[in-house]
BALOKOL-182175 format. One record per residue: residue number from 1; chain; residue in three letters; x, y, z of N, C-alpha, C, CB in turn. Coordinates in pm, 1 decimal, always signed. Each point is the difference from the previous one (the first is absolute). Glycine has a CB too. Example, Ala and Ser with C-alpha at 12.3 -4.5 7.8 and 13.67 -1.06 7.14 Angstrom:
<pts>
PT   n chain res   n.east  n.north     n.up  ca.east ca.north    ca.up   c.east  c.north     c.up  cb.east cb.north    cb.up
PT   1     A ALA  +1319.0   -569.0   +780.0    -89.0   +119.0     +0.0    +90.0   +120.0     +0.0   -189.2   -117.3   +124.6
PT   2     A SER   +154.2   +222.3   -196.6    +82.0   +119.0     +6.0    -77.0   +109.0    +73.0   +118.4    -62.8   -214.5
</pts>
This chain:
<pts>
PT   n chain res   n.east  n.north     n.up  ca.east ca.north    ca.up   c.east  c.north     c.up  cb.east cb.north    cb.up
PT   1     A MET    +67.6   -120.2    -18.3     -7.8   +137.6    -18.4    +65.5   +113.5    +77.4   -179.6    -93.3    -71.9
PT   2     A LYS    +94.2   +160.9    -16.3    +42.9   +165.9    -62.9    -59.7    +98.2    +29.7    +51.6    -71.4   -163.7
PT   3     A PHE    +52.5   +198.0   +266.3   -120.0    +61.0    +22.9    +88.7   +131.3    -65.4   -164.1   -133.7   +237.1
PT   4     A CYS   +133.6   +218.9   -225.7    +29.2   +154.9    -10.2    -77.6    +56.2    +89.3    +52.2    +12.0   -223.1
PT   5     A THR    -36.8    +63.5   +269.6    -57.7   +182.8   +105.3    -33.7   +163.4    -64.4   +188.1   -105.6   +178.0
PT   6     A VAL   -275.6    +86.1   -100.6    -14.4   +175.0   -108.3    -75.4    +84.7   +146.5    -94.8    -91.0   -357.1
PT   7     A VAL    +85.8   +153.8   +357.4    -25.9   +152.8    +85.4   -118.0    +90.1   -100.5   +301.5    +21.9   +111.9
PT   8     A ASN   -427.9    -83.9    -17.4    -55.5    +83.2   -152.0   -136.8    +61.0     -8.5   +129.2   -165.3   -119.9
PT   9     A CYS   -175.8   +242.8   +126.5    -83.7   +106.2    +51.6   -128.9   -108.1    -28.1   +135.9   +279.2    -59.9
PT  10     A MET   -215.4   -232.2   +232.8   -130.2    -68.2    +56.9    -90.5    -31.6   -215.9    -30.7   +203.7   +376.9
PT  11     A ASP     +9.0    -68.5   -363.6    -66.9    -29.8   -110.5    -44.0    -68.9   -129.2    +51.6   +111.3   +117.1
PT  12     A GLY   -191.9   -134.8    -52.9    +17.8   -236.1   -107.5     -6.6    +44.4   -116.4   -167.6   -218.7   +122.8
PT  13     A ARG   +129.9   +308.4   -273.0    +55.8     -5.8    -92.2   +158.1    +27.9   -108.1   -230.6     +3.6    +99.8
PT  14     A VAL   +339.3     -1.8    -12.0    +80.0   -109.6     +1.0   +126.1   -100.4    +45.1   -120.5   +112.7   -102.7
PT  15     A GLN     +8.0   -210.2   +171.8    +29.0    -28.6    +64.0    -22.2   -118.3   -117.5    -13.1   +154.3   +241.1
PT  16     A LEU    -35.2   -242.9   -307.4    +33.0    -87.2    -27.9    +67.4    +33.3   -185.3   -184.6   -125.7   +229.0
PT  17     A PRO   +222.5   +218.2   -269.5    +73.0    +63.5   -156.4   +143.0    +16.7   +123.9   -240.0   +193.5   -233.9
PT  18     A VAL   +238.2   -151.1   +310.2   +165.5    -29.2    +87.8    +12.6   -100.2    -16.7    +20.4   +115.3   +170.2
PT  19     A ILE   -143.5   -263.7    -77.5    +67.5    -89.2    +28.7    +50.0    -71.2   -133.4   -119.9     -1.9   +223.8
PT  20     A GLN    +32.2    -17.8   -376.5     +8.5    -40.5   -115.1   +158.8    +22.8    -26.4   -261.2    +47.2    -63.4
PT  21     A TYR   +228.3   +127.0   +132.3   +195.9    +49.7    -77.0   +122.7   -116.7    +22.3    -31.8   +288.5    +90.5
PT  22     A LEU    +69.2   -262.0    +44.6    +28.8    -40.0    +82.1    +23.3   -113.3    -61.0    -88.0   +130.5   +154.3
PT  23     A GLN    +12.0   -232.6   -205.0    -20.7   -241.5   +115.9    +94.7     +7.5   -176.1   -400.5   -191.6   +204.8
PT  24     A GLN   +380.0   +272.8   -319.6   +125.2    +30.3   -118.4    +78.3    +41.8    +57.5    -88.6    +48.7   -172.6
PT  25     A ARG   +144.7    +86.5   +178.4    +87.5    +56.7    +46.4   +105.3    -96.9    +71.4   -162.3   +189.5     +0.6
PT  26     A PHE   +184.8   -187.1   +112.8    +15.3    -92.3    +60.3    -11.6   -143.1     -2.1    -24.8   +171.9    +56.4
PT  27     A ASP    -39.3   -234.9   -139.4    -38.5   -111.0    -94.8    +10.9    -55.6   +181.1   +109.3    -12.0   -352.4
PT  28     A VAL   -263.0     -8.9   +436.4    -17.7    -49.9    +98.7   -154.6    -35.1     +8.9   +210.6   +113.7    +83.8
PT  29     A ARG   -244.5   -234.2    +33.9   -131.8     -9.0    -28.9   -102.0    +92.1   +101.3    +72.1   -241.9    -96.5
PT  30     A TYR    -13.7   +239.3   +242.9    +10.6   +104.7    +67.3    +14.5   +123.9    +41.0     +7.3   -134.6    -23.8
PT  31     A VAL    -59.7   +236.7    +48.1    -13.0   +124.5    +68.9    -57.7    +10.3    +94.9    +16.7    +70.8   -148.0
PT  32     A ASP    +70.3    +56.9   +250.9    -37.5    -29.2   +153.2    -10.0   +145.7    -41.4   +117.0   -223.1   +184.3
PT  33     A SER   -242.1   +292.2   -124.6    -11.2   +129.3     -1.2    -12.5    +64.7   +130.8    -86.0    -34.9   -207.4
PT  34     A ILE   +181.4   +167.2   +203.4    -90.8    +54.1   +106.3    -51.8   +163.2    -15.6   +134.3   -180.3   +154.4
PT  35     A THR   -218.7   +195.2   -152.4    -18.7   +163.7    -65.2    -72.2    +47.3   +129.6    -40.9    -21.4   -300.5
PT  36     A GLU    +53.0   +148.2   +222.6    -83.9   +121.3   +201.5    +67.2   +101.5   -131.7    +61.0   -101.8   +414.5
PT  37     A ALA   -190.9   +201.5   -414.2    -77.1   +147.1    -61.7   +211.2    +57.6    -34.0   -360.7    +86.1   +224.4
PT  38     A GLY   +347.8    -92.0   -334.4    +96.9    +53.2    -41.5   +101.6    +50.3    +33.1   -124.0     -4.0    -71.5
PT  39     A PRO   +222.3   -166.8    +56.2    +83.6    -56.7    +55.8   +169.9    +56.9    -38.4   -208.6   -193.8     +7.0
PT  40     A THR   +188.0   +285.1   -128.7    +91.0    +29.3    -30.9    +14.0   +190.8    +85.1    -18.9   -229.8   -247.4
PT  41     A LEU    -30.4   +197.1   +262.2    -10.5   +250.3    +99.6    +21.7   -178.5   +104.9   -296.0   +398.0    -84.3
PT  42     A ILE   +246.9   -477.8   +162.1    +12.0    +45.1   +119.4   +217.1    -66.3    -54.6   -359.4    -27.3   +213.7
PT  43     A LEU   +374.2    -71.1   -250.2   +141.1    -41.5    +31.0   +116.6    +91.8    -65.4    -98.7   -239.8    +14.7
PT  44     A ALA    +35.4   +384.4   -145.2    +66.6   +118.0     -8.0    +18.8   +116.7   +113.9    -74.8    -67.6   -212.3
PT  45     A LYS    +16.9    +57.0   +266.2    +74.1    +91.0    +99.8    -55.1     -7.9   +149.1    +43.4   +160.3   -198.8
PT  46     A ARG    -51.3   -368.6   +195.2    -17.5     +6.0   +118.9    -16.2    +73.2   +108.6    +62.1   -109.3    -92.9
PT  47     A ASN   -143.4   +160.7    +87.8   -100.5    +73.6   +176.1    -63.0    -76.5   +107.4    -84.7   +161.4   -137.3
PT  48     A ASN    +72.5   -280.3    +81.4   -104.5    -47.0   +104.0    +97.2   -197.3    +15.7   -324.4   +208.8   -111.9
PT  49     A ASP   +451.6   -135.9   +207.0    +56.2   -144.4    +16.7    -63.4   -146.7    +21.6   +133.6   +157.2    +77.4
PT  50     A ALA   -235.7    -96.6     -0.5   -153.4   -174.1    +12.5     +0.3    -55.2   -131.1   -224.8   +103.2   +159.4
PT  51     A LEU   +241.5     -6.6   -242.9    -64.3    -81.0   -162.6    +70.1    -23.5    -35.6   -138.9    +69.9    -79.4
PT  52     A VAL   +227.1     +9.4    +94.1   +124.0    +16.6    -65.8    +46.6   -257.8    -10.2    +98.5   +417.1   +169.0
PT  53     A GLN     +9.1   -378.5    -29.6     -2.4    -89.8    +86.3   -122.5   -155.3    -37.3    +89.9   +250.3   +168.4
PT  54     A GLY   -199.5   -225.6   -115.9   -113.4    -98.4   -106.5    +61.3    -36.0    -97.0   -192.2   +101.6    +30.1
PT  55     A ILE   +245.6    -20.7    -91.5     +6.8    -87.9   -237.0    +66.7    -23.7    +27.1    -52.2    +79.8   -209.5
PT  56     A LEU   +165.4    +31.3   +291.0   +150.9   -139.1    +87.3     +9.6   -154.3    +14.3     +4.1   +166.5   +155.4
PT  57     A GLU   -119.8   -149.9    -23.9     +7.6   -218.8     +2.5    -46.8    -22.6   -117.2    -73.5    -94.1   +242.7
PT  58     A ARG   -117.5   +153.4   -252.3     +2.8   -106.6    -94.7   +120.5    -22.9   -156.2   -268.6    +38.5   +112.4
PT  59     A VAL   +307.7    +23.4   -165.1    +58.4    -53.0    -70.0   +130.4    -14.4    +31.3   -152.1    +55.9   -123.3
PT  60     A ARG   +183.9   -103.4   +222.7    +92.2    -69.5    +93.3    -26.8   -169.8     -3.1     +0.0   +235.1   +159.8
PT  61     A ILE   -117.7   -204.1    -80.0    -87.1   -133.4    -37.2     +5.1    -62.5   -104.6   -125.1    +74.7   +104.3
PT  62     A SER    +79.9    -23.3   -208.0    -39.7    -89.0   -141.6   +178.0     -8.5    -48.2   -314.8   +120.8   -100.5
PT  63     A MET   +377.3     -5.1   +111.8   +203.0   -109.2    -44.0     +2.7    -96.3    +50.5   +167.9   +146.7     +9.4
PT  64     A GLU   -209.5   -121.3   +128.9   +109.7   -101.0    +86.2    -59.8   -149.3    -69.7    +38.4   +158.3   +287.0
PT  65     A ARG   -226.6   -127.9   -210.0    -59.9   -105.9    +49.2    -27.6    -94.5   -161.5   -118.2   +149.7   +260.9
PT  66     A HIS    +71.6    -97.0   -373.0     -5.9    +15.0   -154.3   +159.1    -33.7   -109.0   -208.7   +207.3    +93.0
PT  67     A ASN   +251.5   -180.8    +13.3   +138.4    +11.0   -152.5    -45.3   +123.8   -114.7    +45.7   -317.1    -12.7
PT  68     A SER   -121.0   +446.6    +80.8    -16.4    +85.0   -138.4   +164.2    +19.3   -108.1   -224.2   +161.2   +171.0
PT  69     A VAL   +126.6   -187.1   -251.3   +133.8    +33.3   -140.2    -20.2   +161.7    -37.9    -17.6   -276.2   -151.1
PT  70     A GLY    -97.3   +322.1   +215.7     +4.8   +137.3    -66.4    -77.3   +143.3    +99.8    -13.4   -170.0   -257.4
PT  71     A ILE    +27.1   +280.0   +282.4   -108.4    +66.2    +43.0     +1.1    +65.5   -134.9     +5.1    +21.7   +274.1
PT  72     A ALA   -211.6    -25.6   -231.5    +36.1   +161.6   -149.7   -134.1   +124.6   +112.7    +12.4   -193.3   -411.3
PT  73     A VAL     +0.0   +311.3   +450.9    -60.1   +131.6    +76.3    -87.0    +51.0   -206.2   +280.6   +106.9   +312.1
PT  74     A VAL   -402.4    -30.4   -259.9    -56.8    -35.8    -49.4    -77.1   +157.7    -12.3    +38.5   -281.3    +59.1
PT  75     A GLY    -22.4   +326.1   -209.9   -106.8   +177.7   +132.4    -95.9    -40.0   -144.9   +206.2   +326.7   +174.2
PT  76     A HIS   -316.2   -258.1   -160.0    -60.1    +31.2   -115.5   -149.8   +134.7     -5.5   +106.9   -288.7    -37.3
PT  77     A GLN   -146.8   +306.8   -110.4   -107.8    +92.2    -49.9   -114.3    +33.3   +129.5    +35.7   -113.5   -268.4
PT  78     A ASP    -43.0   +178.1   +280.1   -153.0    +13.1    +66.8    +26.5    -21.9   +213.9   -152.7   -159.9   -309.1
PT  79     A CYS   +269.4   +205.4   +322.6     -4.5    -88.4   +101.2    -83.1   +116.6   +128.6   +260.4   -184.1    -94.8
PT  80     A ALA   -330.8    +88.5   +192.2    -42.6    +95.8    +99.6   +105.9    +26.1    +82.7   -218.5    -67.7     -5.3
PT  81     A GLY   +347.5    -65.4    +18.1   +119.6    +18.9   +155.1    +74.7   +114.4    -48.4    +61.6   -266.7    +91.3
PT  82     A ASN    -39.1   +262.8   -247.9   +130.2   +107.9    -23.8    -57.6    +72.2    -90.1   +209.4   -126.2    +34.2
PT  83     A PRO   -288.7   +254.3    -10.5    -35.4    +20.0    -67.6    +26.6   +118.8   -130.0    -92.7   -134.3   +189.4
PT  84     A ALA   +214.9    +43.7   -209.3   +157.2   +181.6    -54.5    -54.3    -52.6   -155.9   +354.6    +24.0   +200.0
PT  85     A PRO   -253.7   +127.9   -253.2    -58.7    -43.0   -129.6   +122.2   -108.6    -54.5   -153.2   +253.8    -57.3
PT  86     A TYR   +131.1   -276.8    -55.3    +82.4    -96.1   -108.5   +150.3    +11.3    +18.0   -181.9    +31.7   -178.9
PT  87     A LYS   +244.0    +41.6   +169.0   +177.8    +58.4    -10.5    +27.1    -52.3   +140.8    +14.5   +261.3   -159.4
PT  88     A ASP    -98.2   -253.7   +271.8    +51.8     +5.7   +168.4    +22.4   -103.1     +9.6   -106.6   +143.0   +112.7
PT  89     A GLN    -80.4   -206.1   -161.2     -1.2   -156.1    +76.2    +96.0   -110.2    -81.6   -271.7    +39.1    +80.7
PT  90     A LEU   +308.4     +5.5   -179.8   +178.1    -53.4    -60.4   +114.5    -25.6    +48.7    -51.1    +99.9   -118.5
PT  91     A THR    +57.3    +61.9   +204.4    +80.3    -11.9   +100.2    -24.7    -48.6   +122.8    +63.9   +139.9   -107.8
PT  92     A HIS   -175.7   -146.5   +215.2    -22.1    -97.7    +30.6    +53.8   -153.5    -15.8   -131.8   +173.3     -8.7
PT  93     A ILE    +90.8   -194.1   -141.7    +80.9   -174.3    +46.4   +104.0   -102.9    -74.5   -217.7     -3.8    +84.0
PT  94     A GLU   +282.3   +171.7   -132.2   +191.8    +12.9    +21.7    +12.3    +29.2   +162.3    +81.4   +142.2   -269.4
PT  95     A ASP   -113.3    -96.2   +302.9    +35.1    +64.2   +112.1     -5.2   -154.5   +135.7   -123.6   +305.7   -115.6
PT  96     A SER    -30.3   -385.0   +151.8    -11.6    -96.3    +13.2   +119.3   -173.8    -48.9   -231.2   +207.1     +4.3
PT  97     A VAL   +241.1   -126.5   -126.6   +111.4   -177.4    -49.3    +82.8    +15.7    -17.2    -86.7   -112.3    -97.2
PT  98     A TRP   +165.7   +264.8   +203.9    +64.6     +4.8    +25.9    +25.5     -8.8   +147.3     -8.0    +67.9   -208.1
PT  99     A PHE   -147.4    -33.8   +258.2    +79.8    -16.9   +179.9    -41.1   -161.9    +11.9    -59.8   +288.5   +163.2
PT 100     A LEU    -11.2   -367.1   -284.1    +35.6   -142.1    +62.2    +72.4    -25.9    -52.1   -143.8    -77.9    +61.0
PT 101     A ARG   +225.2    +61.4   -189.3   +156.1    -87.3     -2.4   +109.6    +11.1   +117.2    -20.7    +41.4   -247.8
PT 102     A SER    -56.1   +112.1   +305.0   +114.7    +15.1   +176.0    -45.8   -114.3   +122.9     +7.6   +313.9    -16.9
PT 103     A GLN   -118.5   -297.0    -26.5    -22.5   -128.3   +107.2    +28.0   -128.9    +22.0   -119.9   +105.4    -10.8
PT 104     A TYR   +157.6   -210.4   -174.8    -47.2    -25.3    -31.3   +124.0    -54.9   -119.9   -225.4   +125.9   +133.6
PT 105     A GLU   +317.6    -98.9    -27.3   +180.0    -14.5   -127.6    -10.5    -75.2    -80.6   +167.5    +15.2   +131.4
PT 106     A GLY   -201.1    -49.2   -269.6     +1.9   -109.2    -99.7   -108.8    -66.1    -64.3   +166.2    -24.2   +112.3
PT 107     A ALA   -266.8    +73.9    -71.7   -119.6    +16.8    -10.1    -31.4    +76.1   -118.2    -12.5    -27.1   +226.3
PT 108     A LYS   -116.1    -40.5   -308.9    -32.2     -2.1   -157.7   -115.0    +86.2    +15.7    +79.8   -242.4    -96.2
PT 109     A VAL    -56.4   +386.6    +86.0   -118.4   +129.5    +66.6    +22.3    +79.1   -122.6    +21.7    +27.6   +298.2
PT 110     A ILE   -207.9    -28.7   -351.3    -50.3    +65.7   -108.8   -106.3    +66.8    +84.9    +60.3   -157.9   -213.7
PT 111     A GLY    -65.7   +270.9    +98.3   -139.0   +133.2     +9.9    -61.6    -92.9   -109.1    +95.1   +310.6    +50.7
PT 112     A LEU   -256.5   -236.5    -81.3    -85.4    -65.6    -11.2    -78.9   +162.8    -17.3    +55.7   -284.6   +131.4
PT 113     A TRP   -113.8   +295.3   -231.4   -107.2   +114.4    -40.6   -107.9    -71.5    -65.0   +165.5   +190.3    -39.6
PT 114     A VAL   -321.6   -169.2    +62.5   -137.6    -82.2    -55.4    -33.2   +145.1    +28.1    -60.3   -303.4    +57.5
PT 115     A ASP    +49.2   +325.6   -241.1    -91.7    +75.8    -90.8   -147.2    +46.4    +62.2   +122.5   -139.8   -187.7
PT 116     A GLY   -240.3   +236.7   +138.3    -63.2    -37.2    -61.6   -125.6   -116.4     +0.4   +199.3   +112.9    -51.1
PT 117     A ASP   -107.3   -137.0    -44.6    -82.0   -112.9    -68.6    +76.0   -150.3    +10.0    -97.0   +193.0   -176.1
PT 118     A TRP   +127.6   -162.9   +364.1    +50.8   -127.6    +83.8    +86.9    -73.8   -146.4   -249.9    -44.4   +230.3
PT 119     A ARG   +342.1   +112.9   -228.3    +77.8   -128.9    -41.7   +175.4    +92.8    +23.5   -230.8   -162.9   -233.7
PT 120     A VAL   +311.8    +15.7   +337.5   +147.9    +32.6     -4.1    +71.4    +34.2    -61.7    -15.0    -85.8    +76.7
PT 121     A HIS    +93.6   +217.5    -12.9   +173.5     +7.2    -70.7    +36.9    -54.0    +90.3    +60.1   +193.8   -123.2
PT 122     A GLU   +125.3   -235.3    +79.9   +115.2    +30.6    +91.2    +80.7   +135.6     +4.7    +12.3   -231.2    -32.1
PT 123     A VAL    -63.4   +323.0   +141.0    +66.2   +121.2    -24.9   +130.4     +3.2    +50.4   -199.4   +102.2     -0.9
PT 124     A VAL   +314.8   -199.9   +110.8    +67.3    +48.8     -2.6    +46.5   -235.5    +74.7    -51.1   +420.5    -11.1
PT 125     A GLY   +115.5   -411.5   -131.2    +15.6   -135.5     +3.0   +135.5    -87.3   +123.9   -103.5    +66.7   -288.2
PT 126     A ASP   +163.6   -222.9   +250.2    +84.2    -34.4    +78.8   +149.7   +103.5    +39.7   -127.4   -228.2    -97.3
PT 127     A ALA   +191.3   +259.6   +194.1   +126.7    +89.3    -50.1   +105.6   -103.0     +2.3    -61.8   +242.0    +98.9
PT 128     A GLU    +51.5   -418.8    -97.9    +97.8    -94.0    -65.6    -18.7    -20.2   -122.6    +25.0    -99.2   +173.4
PT 129     A GLU   -150.3   +102.1   -250.6    -48.6    -47.8   -112.2    +85.1   +126.6   -100.1   -269.4   -138.3   +102.5
PT 130     A SER   +194.9   +224.5    -84.4    +59.8   +149.7    -88.6   +126.1    -33.0    +19.3   -160.1   +207.7    +41.4
PT 131     A GLY   +220.0   -207.4    +58.7   +191.2    +10.3    +13.2    +23.3    -74.5    -15.3    +67.8   +101.6   +115.6
</pts>
């Protein structure tokens, strides 16, 4: 059994497209889902330590117990938890990816954007694959 991990928005509209994308992207059967309202804002700004630590603990469990092969962090259009403009959300995704990479050294971490048609776009690739 192969797993990957996603830190995704709780918005139900993005769940299925993201899961399907990640099953192909990481060649896995299962996707461990960690959801919050606006997780990219939470991880980028890190103003709420309890939320940040909760996300990190759940990612750690997925990485250690399910041997997750990769982590994705997701932002999306029309996000109630992070209503920032598109450009700001892309910055939040990038900052979240870098933060997760700093916490889980050596892990493959990517950033995804889900557009208004619920299509998934990889906006930050894995450093090892691109370097």
